[in-house]
VOGU-3710 file (C-alpha; in Angstrom, 3 decimals, decimal comma):
1> xxxxxxxxxx> 0,000/0,000/0,000  2,912/2,362/-0,738  1,727/5,909/-1,468  3,598/9,004/-2,589  2,759/12,640/-1,988  4,463/15,643/-3,507  5,640/18,293/-1,061  7,321/21,664/-1,554  10,550/20,187/-0,147  10,471/16,709/-1,683
11> xxxxxxxxxx> 8,441/13,532/-1,973  6,749/11,883/0,997  6,425/8,083/0,988  3,915/6,321/3,266  3,334/2,584/3,657  2,281/-0,141/6,089  4,656/-2,640/7,627  3,794/-6,170/6,465  3,302/-8,570/9,373  4,120/-7,801/13,001
21> xxxxxxxxxx> 5,626/-4,266/13,279  7,863/-5,138/16,244  9,686/-7,796/14,192  10,765/-5,414/11,431  14,370/-4,253/11,805  15,310/-2,750/8,409  13,694/-0,850/5,567  15,144/-0,673/2,055  13,881/2,077/-0,209  14,502/1,839/-3,946
31> xxxxxxxxxx> 14,183/4,783/-6,319  14,128/5,311/-10,070  14,779/8,731/-11,574  14,052/9,603/-15,182  14,610/12,778/-17,164  11,400/14,072/-18,724  12,937/16,501/-21,210  12,894/13,972/-24,053  16,437/12,681/-23,506  15,252/9,562/-21,646
41> xxxxxxxxxx> 13,892/6,465/-23,289  10,192/6,366/-22,292  9,670/2,719/-23,290  12,877/1,426/-21,739  12,857/-0,606/-18,523  13,247/1,451/-15,353  16,373/1,023/-13,246  15,717/1,122/-9,497  18,647/1,868/-7,197  18,819/1,274/-3,454
51> xxxxxxxxxx> 18,664/4,822/-2,101  18,264/4,048/1,608  18,921/1,002/3,803  17,745/2,084/7,241  17,344/0,486/10,645  13,733/0,575/11,812  14,610/3,069/14,562  16,416/5,484/12,240  15,316/9,100/12,666  14,758/9,386/8,899
61> xxxxxxxxxx> 11,750/7,077/9,257  8,690/8,254/11,144  6,016/5,951/12,563  2,337/6,714/12,176  -0,479/4,720/13,801  1,823/1,887/14,916  2,344/0,054/11,652  2,577/2,919/9,113  5,947/4,382/8,128  6,813/7,716/6,533
71> xxxxxxxxxx> 9,986/8,672/4,671  10,761/12,005/2,998  13,000/12,085/-0,084  14,331/15,628/-0,285  16,921/14,854/-2,972  14,553/15,372/-5,893  14,715/17,724/-8,863  11,724/19,458/-10,465  10,608/18,044/-13,795  11,915/14,525/-13,221
81> xxxxxxxxxx> 9,858/11,357/-13,008  10,454/9,390/-9,798  9,447/5,849/-8,973  9,750/3,991/-5,656  9,212/0,674/-3,946  10,119/-0,547/-0,454  11,179/-3,819/1,152  11,000/-4,542/4,905  13,260/-7,067/6,663  12,874/-8,780/10,035
91> xxxxxxxxxx> 15,366/-9,769/12,739  16,153/-13,102/11,115  17,074/-11,369/7,838  13,967/-12,464/5,970  12,665/-9,697/3,743  9,199/-9,021/2,424  8,269/-9,015/-1,210  8,717/-5,638/-2,866  5,815/-3,276/-2,242  3,742/-1,903/-5,049
101> xxxxxxxxxx> 5,565/0,646/-7,190  4,525/4,281/-7,224  5,701/6,984/-9,588  5,068/10,563/-10,513  6,633/13,711/-11,888  7,948/16,107/-9,263  7,025/19,726/-9,938  8,490/22,777/-8,267  5,042/24,049/-7,218  4,020/20,989/-5,174
111> xxxx> 1,661/21,798/-2,303  2,653/21,196/1,314  1,129/18,412/3,409  -1,792/19,530/5,574
//
């Protein structure tokens, strides 16, 4: 249930932890970035790169309602198309399937979260 929201200072990602929240120890966030000025290949496969591998208690991740997590990507550039998916891992090193993928074009005039 990964969701993305455009903010004036970046992109906000929100998702639920699969399974028991207390067992999750790591979160891996993957990102794809694509130029939208015509220089990129629109039909080509997207390349996702691991942009963050964070411990569950890392200050870059916020908890919401117990099992919801929030991460803000502030390293975005206006006019580019961004895609994301996340993977959660537990104490034994077993990781979840990749979440759904979300994508959208970041614009300079994004509205702040209310």
